[in-house]
Kinemage of the C-alpha trace (Angstrom):
@kinemage 1
@onewidth
@group {chain A} dominant
@subgroup {mainchain}
@vectorlist {calphas} color= white
{ca unk a 1} P -28.714 -0.690 -41.445
{ca unk a 2} L -30.401 -2.383 -44.413
{ca unk a 3} L -33.016 0.085 -45.598
{ca unk a 4} L -34.475 -1.440 -48.718
{ca unk a 5} L -34.914 -4.877 -50.235
{ca unk a 6} L -36.192 -5.714 -53.686
{ca unk a 7} L -36.950 -9.255 -54.702
{ca unk a 8} L -38.669 -11.632 -57.064
{ca unk a 9} L -39.752 -15.188 -56.399
{ca unk a 10} L -39.943 -18.043 -58.866
{ca unk a 11} L -40.064 -21.814 -58.646
{ca unk a 12} L -36.642 -23.374 -59.145
{ca unk a 13} L -35.795 -21.350 -62.219
{ca unk a 14} L -32.869 -19.155 -63.175
{ca unk a 15} L -32.978 -15.431 -63.891
{ca unk a 16} L -33.221 -16.252 -67.594
{ca unk a 17} L -36.583 -17.857 -66.911
{ca unk a 18} L -38.144 -14.414 -66.744
{ca unk a 19} L -37.343 -14.120 -70.429
{ca unk a 20} L -39.207 -17.345 -71.095
{ca unk a 21} L -36.624 -20.134 -70.473
{ca unk a 22} L -38.166 -22.509 -67.934
{ca unk a 23} L -36.317 -25.607 -66.837
{ca unk a 24} L -38.244 -28.845 -66.398
{ca unk a 25} L -37.327 -29.072 -62.724
{ca unk a 26} L -39.657 -26.132 -62.057
{ca unk a 27} L -42.445 -28.679 -61.628
{ca unk a 28} L -40.560 -31.830 -60.695
{ca unk a 29} L -38.527 -30.378 -57.824
{ca unk a 30} L -41.440 -29.173 -55.695
{ca unk a 31} L -39.477 -28.600 -52.447
{ca unk a 32} L -36.706 -26.400 -53.851
{ca unk a 33} L -37.283 -22.788 -54.746
{ca unk a 34} L -34.961 -20.144 -56.068
{ca unk a 35} L -35.136 -16.724 -54.454
{ca unk a 36} L -33.761 -13.827 -56.476
{ca unk a 37} L -33.367 -10.396 -54.967
{ca unk a 38} L -31.610 -7.069 -54.871
{ca unk a 39} L -30.026 -5.779 -51.665
{ca unk a 40} L -29.455 -2.103 -51.019
{ca unk a 41} L -28.010 -0.172 -48.116
{ca unk a 42} L -28.770 3.523 -47.734
{ca unk a 43} L -30.137 3.551 -51.274
{ca unk a 44} L -27.056 2.001 -52.882
{ca unk a 45} L -26.575 -1.557 -54.123
{ca unk a 46} L -24.181 -3.607 -51.998
{ca unk a 47} L -21.462 -6.010 -53.093
{ca unk a 48} L -19.501 -8.560 -51.126
{ca unk a 49} L -20.149 -11.548 -48.869
{ca unk a 50} L -23.260 -11.521 -46.674
{ca unk a 51} L -25.056 -14.043 -44.498
{ca unk a 52} L -28.698 -14.498 -45.503
{ca unk a 53} L -31.375 -16.233 -43.459
{ca unk a 54} L -34.695 -17.309 -44.967
{ca unk a 55} L -37.466 -18.336 -42.589
{ca unk a 56} L -40.824 -19.569 -43.872
{ca unk a 57} L -44.010 -19.060 -41.802
{ca unk a 58} L -47.592 -20.325 -42.271
{ca unk a 59} L -49.066 -16.838 -41.693
{ca unk a 60} L -47.997 -13.221 -41.849
{ca unk a 61} L -47.808 -12.876 -38.049
{ca unk a 62} L -46.849 -16.380 -36.937
{ca unk a 63} L -43.919 -16.677 -34.488
{ca unk a 64} L -42.992 -20.290 -35.255
{ca unk a 65} L -41.251 -20.845 -38.609
{ca unk a 66} L -41.926 -23.923 -40.727
{ca unk a 67} L -38.375 -24.015 -42.034
{ca unk a 68} L -35.141 -22.018 -41.925
{ca unk a 69} L -32.484 -21.816 -44.632
{ca unk a 70} L -29.058 -20.213 -44.085
{ca unk a 71} L -26.944 -18.885 -46.951
{ca unk a 72} L -23.648 -18.061 -45.240
{ca unk a 73} L -20.977 -15.908 -46.883
{ca unk a 74} L -23.253 -15.558 -49.883
{ca unk a 75} L -21.806 -13.495 -52.752
{ca unk a 76} L -23.752 -10.386 -53.740
{ca unk a 77} L -22.715 -8.469 -56.832
{ca unk a 78} L -24.092 -4.983 -57.411
{ca unk a 79} L -26.960 -5.815 -55.072
{ca unk a 80} L -28.100 -8.880 -57.021
{ca unk a 81} L -28.131 -12.372 -55.558
{ca unk a 82} L -29.783 -15.747 -56.005
{ca unk a 83} L -30.350 -18.187 -53.149
{ca unk a 84} L -31.819 -21.696 -53.093
{ca unk a 85} L -34.484 -22.325 -50.460
{ca unk a 86} L -35.734 -25.734 -49.411
{ca unk a 87} L -39.265 -25.797 -47.985
{ca unk a 88} L -42.404 -27.937 -48.160
{ca unk a 89} L -44.439 -27.700 -51.387
{ca unk a 90} L -46.535 -24.538 -51.344
{ca unk a 91} L -48.984 -25.955 -53.880
{ca unk a 92} L -50.779 -28.361 -51.574
{ca unk a 93} L -50.090 -27.248 -48.028
{ca unk a 94} L -51.388 -23.705 -48.141
{ca unk a 95} L -50.056 -20.150 -48.061
{ca unk a 96} L -46.509 -19.431 -46.982
{ca unk a 97} L -44.786 -16.230 -45.870
{ca unk a 98} L -41.043 -15.713 -46.106
{ca unk a 99} L -38.998 -13.566 -43.741
{ca unk a 100} L -35.507 -12.544 -44.845
{ca unk a 101} L -32.691 -11.422 -42.556
{ca unk a 102} L -29.176 -10.307 -43.458
{ca unk a 103} L -25.840 -9.573 -41.769
{ca unk a 104} L -22.247 -9.014 -42.866
{ca unk a 105} L -20.388 -12.167 -43.857
{ca unk a 106} L -17.685 -11.382 -41.326
{ca unk a 107} L -19.934 -12.561 -38.473
{ca unk a 108} L -19.135 -16.083 -37.287
{ca unk a 109} L -21.323 -18.721 -38.912
{ca unk a 110} L -21.728 -20.411 -35.555
{ca unk a 111} L -23.650 -17.404 -34.273
{ca unk a 112} L -27.301 -17.946 -35.190
{ca unk a 113} L -28.777 -15.416 -32.771
{ca unk a 114} L -31.572 -13.109 -33.940
{ca unk a 115} L -29.632 -10.119 -32.653
{ca unk a 116} L -26.875 -10.653 -35.206
{ca unk a 117} L -29.291 -10.331 -38.147
{ca unk a 118} L -31.255 -7.405 -39.550
{ca unk a 119} L -34.795 -8.365 -40.564
{ca unk a 120} L -36.046 -7.033 -43.859
{ca unk a 121} L -39.706 -6.134 -43.423
{ca unk a 122} L -42.378 -6.860 -44.333
{ca unk a 123} L -42.702 -10.582 -44.814
{ca unk a 124} L -43.582 -11.615 -48.343
{ca unk a 125} L -46.179 -14.170 -49.346
{ca unk a 126} L -45.098 -17.098 -51.519
{ca unk a 127} L -48.031 -17.650 -53.837
{ca unk a 128} L -47.729 -20.750 -56.061
{ca unk a 129} L -48.605 -20.655 -59.738
{ca unk a 130} L -48.062 -24.093 -61.297
{ca unk a 131} L -46.977 -24.076 -64.933
{ca unk a 132} L -46.182 -20.376 -64.736
{ca unk a 133} L -43.907 -17.831 -63.093
{ca unk a 134} L -45.139 -15.382 -60.461
{ca unk a 135} L -43.342 -12.212 -59.450
{ca unk a 136} L -45.062 -11.098 -56.249
{ca unk a 137} L -44.330 -7.632 -54.815
{ca unk a 138} L -41.191 -7.391 -56.900
{ca unk a 139} L -40.689 -3.804 -55.681
{ca unk a 140} L -38.914 -2.419 -58.702
{ca unk a 141} L -37.471 -5.467 -60.452
{ca unk a 142} L -37.627 -5.228 -64.233
{ca unk a 143} L -36.172 -7.102 -67.143
{ca unk a 144} L -34.027 -5.620 -68.428
{ca unk a 145} L -33.211 -3.676 -65.259
{ca unk a 146} L -34.743 -0.295 -65.996
{ca unk a 147} L -33.745 3.068 -64.560
{ca unk a 148} L -37.302 4.439 -64.585
{ca unk a 149} L -38.193 3.140 -61.145
{ca unk a 150} L -40.466 6.094 -60.282
{ca unk a 151} L -43.002 5.354 -63.018
{ca unk a 152} L -46.641 4.432 -62.415
{ca unk a 153} L -45.958 0.695 -62.448
{ca unk a 154} L -42.596 -0.511 -61.089
{ca unk a 155} L -43.279 -3.891 -59.518
{ca unk a 156} L -42.342 -5.958 -62.538
{ca unk a 157} L -41.534 -4.910 -66.055
{ca unk a 158} L -40.620 -6.823 -69.185
{ca unk a 159} L -39.488 -4.720 -72.123
{ca unk a 160} L -38.889 -5.700 -75.722
{ca unk a 161} L -38.045 -2.945 -78.197
{ca unk a 162} L -38.765 -4.951 -81.340
{ca unk a 163} L -41.276 -7.711 -80.592
{ca unk a 164} L -43.809 -8.811 -78.023
{ca unk a 165} L -43.187 -8.391 -74.302
{ca unk a 166} L -45.421 -11.022 -72.695
{ca unk a 167} L -47.167 -14.021 -74.221
{ca unk a 168} L -49.353 -16.546 -72.488
{ca unk a 169} L -50.401 -19.707 -74.297
{ca unk a 170} L -52.570 -22.518 -73.023
{ca unk a 171} L -54.160 -25.492 -74.769
{ca unk a 172} L -57.298 -25.815 -72.658
{ca unk a 173} L -57.027 -23.379 -69.741
{ca unk a 174} L -56.148 -19.739 -69.043
{ca unk a 175} L -53.183 -18.327 -70.949
{ca unk a 176} L -52.746 -15.103 -68.955
{ca unk a 177} L -54.506 -14.305 -65.669
{ca unk a 178} L -54.679 -11.046 -63.697
{ca unk a 179} L -56.288 -10.451 -60.304
{ca unk a 180} L -56.663 -7.415 -58.060
{ca unk a 181} L -58.588 -7.146 -54.800
{ca unk a 182} L -59.492 -3.465 -55.099
{ca unk a 183} L -57.409 -1.926 -57.899
{ca unk a 184} L -56.872 -2.609 -61.582
{ca unk a 185} L -56.029 -6.219 -62.391
{ca unk a 186} L -54.818 -5.581 -65.935
{ca unk a 187} L -53.821 -2.179 -67.325
{ca unk a 188} L -52.929 -1.678 -70.990
{ca unk a 189} L -51.565 1.542 -72.508
{ca unk a 190} L -50.834 2.204 -76.177
{ca unk a 191} L -49.137 5.054 -77.999
{ca unk a 192} L -51.172 7.240 -80.344
{ca unk a 193} L -50.477 4.980 -83.301
{ca unk a 194} L -51.122 1.690 -81.535
{ca unk a 195} L -53.897 -0.217 -79.809
{ca unk a 196} L -54.126 -1.093 -76.129
{ca unk a 197} L -55.686 -4.456 -76.899
{ca unk a 198} L -56.498 -6.712 -79.839
{ca unk a 199} L -58.626 -9.836 -79.442
{ca unk a 200} L -58.882 -12.542 -82.074
{ca unk a 201} L -61.805 -14.724 -81.080
{ca unk a 202} L -64.740 -14.537 -78.653
{ca unk a 203} L -64.479 -12.221 -75.632
{ca unk a 204} L -66.436 -12.965 -72.456
{ca unk a 205} L -66.900 -10.545 -69.537
{ca unk a 206} L -68.649 -11.880 -66.446
{ca unk a 207} L -69.186 -8.538 -64.699
{ca unk a 208} L -69.314 -5.049 -66.256
{ca unk a 209} L -67.732 -3.179 -69.173
{ca unk a 210} L -67.025 0.565 -68.991
{ca unk a 211} L -65.684 2.574 -71.942
{ca unk a 212} L -64.185 5.994 -71.207
{ca unk a 213} L -65.837 5.797 -67.787
{ca unk a 214} L -63.975 5.827 -64.470
{ca unk a 215} L -66.772 5.513 -61.899
{ca unk a 216} L -68.426 2.456 -60.390
{ca unk a 217} L -71.901 1.497 -61.585
{ca unk a 218} L -74.322 -1.414 -61.588
{ca unk a 219} L -74.883 -1.003 -65.347
{ca unk a 220} L -73.489 -3.924 -67.342
{ca unk a 221} L -72.222 -1.750 -70.230
{ca unk a 222} L -71.362 1.956 -70.009
{ca unk a 223} L -70.012 4.032 -72.900
{ca unk a 224} L -69.203 7.640 -72.020
{ca unk a 225} L -69.385 9.211 -75.475
{ca unk a 226} L -70.741 8.243 -78.876
{ca unk a 227} L -70.945 4.632 -80.020
{ca unk a 228} L -71.162 3.776 -83.714
{ca unk a 229} L -72.658 0.701 -85.346
{ca unk a 230} L -71.923 0.338 -89.078
{ca unk a 231} L -75.222 0.516 -90.952
{ca unk a 232} L -77.082 1.866 -87.934
{ca unk a 233} L -80.099 0.064 -86.537
{ca unk a 234} L -80.837 -1.200 -83.041
{ca unk a 235} L -79.497 -4.144 -81.074
{ca unk a 236} L -80.471 -7.561 -82.393
{ca unk a 237} L -83.285 -9.174 -80.388
{ca unk a 238} L -84.333 -12.822 -80.282
{ca unk a 239} L -87.702 -12.776 -82.069
{ca unk a 240} L -88.289 -16.276 -83.425
{ca unk a 241} L -91.875 -17.413 -82.822
{ca unk a 242} L -90.532 -20.800 -81.756
{ca unk a 243} L -88.698 -19.127 -78.888
{ca unk a 244} L -91.831 -17.453 -77.516
{ca unk a 245} L -94.882 -18.549 -75.588
{ca unk a 246} L -98.073 -16.910 -74.289
{ca unk a 247} L -98.173 -14.738 -77.431
{ca unk a 248} L -101.086 -12.281 -77.253
{ca unk a 249} L -101.983 -9.111 -79.191
{ca unk a 250} L -100.822 -5.869 -77.579
{ca unk a 251} L -103.807 -3.779 -76.479
{ca unk a 252} L -104.056 -0.184 -75.285
{ca unk a 253} L -100.722 0.852 -76.799
{ca unk a 254} L -101.939 4.267 -77.967
{ca unk a 255} L -103.453 5.128 -74.609
{ca unk a 256} L -100.257 4.189 -72.756
{ca unk a 257} L -98.027 6.124 -75.161
{ca unk a 258} L -100.202 9.228 -74.795
{ca unk a 259} L -99.707 9.079 -71.012
{ca unk a 260} L -96.011 9.800 -71.520
{ca unk a 261} L -94.739 13.334 -71.881
{ca unk a 262} L -91.516 14.554 -73.486
{ca unk a 263} L -89.422 17.299 -71.892
{ca unk a 264} L -86.484 19.538 -72.668
{ca unk a 265} L -83.964 19.784 -69.821
{ca unk a 266} L -80.329 20.030 -68.757
{ca unk a 267} L -78.537 17.581 -66.459
{ca unk a 268} L -77.356 18.709 -63.027
{ca unk a 269} L -73.622 19.120 -62.276
{ca unk a 270} L -73.753 15.964 -60.148
{ca unk a 271} L -75.228 13.979 -63.035
{ca unk a 272} L -72.553 15.283 -65.395
{ca unk a 273} L -69.870 14.333 -62.876
{ca unk a 274} L -71.154 10.754 -62.837
{ca unk a 275} L -70.219 10.359 -66.492
{ca unk a 276} L -73.703 9.089 -67.425
{ca unk a 277} L -75.031 12.390 -68.786
{ca unk a 278} L -74.268 14.891 -71.549
{ca unk a 279} L -73.905 18.644 -71.177
{ca unk a 280} L -76.239 21.142 -72.838
{ca unk a 281} L -79.973 21.067 -73.658
{ca unk a 282} L -81.433 17.561 -73.912
{ca unk a 283} L -84.736 15.987 -74.947
{ca unk a 284} L -86.155 12.983 -73.162
{ca unk a 285} L -88.465 11.433 -70.598
{ca unk a 286} L -88.560 11.549 -66.790
{ca unk a 287} L -88.120 8.173 -65.106
{ca unk a 288} L -90.613 8.822 -62.305
{ca unk a 289} L -93.345 9.515 -64.874
{ca unk a 290} L -92.353 6.596 -67.087
{ca unk a 291} L -92.443 4.247 -64.101
{ca unk a 292} L -96.195 4.825 -63.661
{ca unk a 293} L -96.896 3.729 -67.243
{ca unk a 294} L -94.075 1.307 -68.096
{ca unk a 295} L -92.566 0.113 -64.788
{ca unk a 296} L -90.566 -2.553 -66.634
{ca unk a 297} L -88.577 0.220 -68.335
{ca unk a 298} L -87.233 1.688 -65.081
{ca unk a 299} L -84.267 0.426 -63.047
{ca unk a 300} L -82.209 1.820 -60.168
{ca unk a 301} L -78.441 2.260 -59.887
{ca unk a 302} L -76.599 1.337 -56.698
{ca unk a 303} L -77.179 4.835 -55.286
{ca unk a 304} L -80.927 4.785 -56.068
{ca unk a 305} L -80.740 6.890 -59.236
{ca unk a 306} L -83.509 5.883 -61.633
{ca unk a 307} L -82.580 4.797 -65.155
{ca unk a 308} L -84.829 4.246 -68.185
{ca unk a 309} L -84.316 1.434 -70.676
{ca unk a 310} L -86.952 1.413 -73.419
{ca unk a 311} L -87.981 -2.128 -74.341
{ca unk a 312} L -90.330 -3.202 -77.117
{ca unk a 313} L -90.660 0.382 -78.347
{ca unk a 314} L -91.022 -0.624 -81.995
{ca unk a 315} L -93.906 -3.002 -81.287
{ca unk a 316} L -95.482 -0.405 -79.001
{ca unk a 317} L -95.381 2.315 -81.656
{ca unk a 318} L -96.579 -0.072 -84.385
{ca unk a 319} L -99.653 -1.001 -82.364
{ca unk a 320} L -100.213 2.606 -81.305
{ca unk a 321} L -100.262 3.633 -84.982
{ca unk a 322} L -102.583 0.752 -85.835
{ca unk a 323} L -104.948 1.772 -83.034
{ca unk a 324} L -104.763 5.402 -84.159
{ca unk a 325} L -105.485 4.327 -87.747
{ca unk a 326} L -108.424 2.188 -86.630
{ca unk a 327} L -109.732 5.040 -84.505
{ca unk a 328} L -109.508 7.512 -87.365
{ca unk a 329} L -110.974 5.010 -89.837
{ca unk a 330} L -113.945 4.559 -87.523
{ca unk a 331} L -114.398 8.324 -87.271
{ca unk a 332} L -114.153 8.673 -91.053
{ca unk a 333} L -116.663 5.858 -91.563
{ca unk a 334} L -119.066 7.538 -89.138
{ca unk a 335} L -118.697 10.877 -90.892
{ca unk a 336} L -119.152 9.177 -94.263
{ca unk a 337} L -122.359 7.556 -93.031
{ca unk a 338} L -123.634 10.928 -91.822
{ca unk a 339} L -122.691 12.488 -95.137
{ca unk a 340} L -124.487 9.754 -97.062
{ca unk a 341} L -127.586 10.240 -94.921
{ca unk a 342} L -127.537 13.991 -95.495
{ca unk a 343} L -127.167 13.432 -99.219
{ca unk a 344} L -130.197 11.139 -99.200
{ca unk a 345} L -132.159 13.782 -97.315
{ca unk a 346} L -131.141 16.463 -99.800
{ca unk a 347} L -132.091 14.281 -102.762
{ca unk a 348} L -135.450 13.525 -101.162
{ca unk a 349} L -136.105 17.227 -100.610
{ca unk a 350} L -135.163 18.007 -104.201
{ca unk a 351} L -137.512 15.316 -105.477
{ca unk a 352} L -140.351 16.646 -103.334
{ca unk a 353} L -139.854 20.198 -104.572
{ca unk a 354} L -139.681 19.064 -108.193
{ca unk a 355} L -143.064 17.253 -107.907
{ca unk a 356} L -144.999 20.311 -106.943
């Protein structure tokens, strides 16, 4: 019984192509594909002559194959083999699924019955990637063949002890692409003395960025820990007068600020578990109270947790101080007027007493 099958799929290229040597026929010969695999029986690589059957289906569960290719008495050395498959172009026709069956080479080639073959499940999808090479569900294949097959990532591995391992270069499109339906599309790990990633040029992220944070969130940027900005200061804000309209003086800033109240508190265990809070005594505001005064400062996460983002705080405090100054100046002016009046009264009384 065939218990395990490991394989890689590429478009009309040799095994050396995984190291970067791509022949021109990879694009020109669109109906011929090279299937490379590793065949094991009871956990051990097989060697000898075997009959291989490759059937291509339009779906994972379809019963009617689009094409069938037989590789009779095919040589397999230490489990490794390469077979040429001829099917319709997968670029333009749609998805394709390949089913592989195997039997000993001693069986007569005239016998094409299903019963004589052992199917290797499950079927594998042939996903086209023009101008590139795709190893899909490689199930342990690595270059060079690596003995560490029980590591975290074993589907496909390229190792270079002295230089770079993978390079993608494109003139006007994507150099390297990674996609995952529900897991991690691209995972980078560096030793203590290295860096997991270096970018030379602009970096664009269309969804969210999380630093040292493993949970899901609706927040665009999450940093679990301290973040440093050389020179300090806040985030740069567009403030050019030419970029603004409906400019009006801010009124009532002091009154609104005085409606807020600061608190000391500690976050709950659930909040600490979320990765959005710090342990120990904290100082801050309460979102429910802030929402009554500055509703534009308050947002909600996906689970309904309220978050506070202070906006325009500098302008708010500037105007609050100006209003406080004006208020105190008015009080001082009033007191000065009263003092001047009292002085006049005292002088008048002194003059009256002196005239007696």
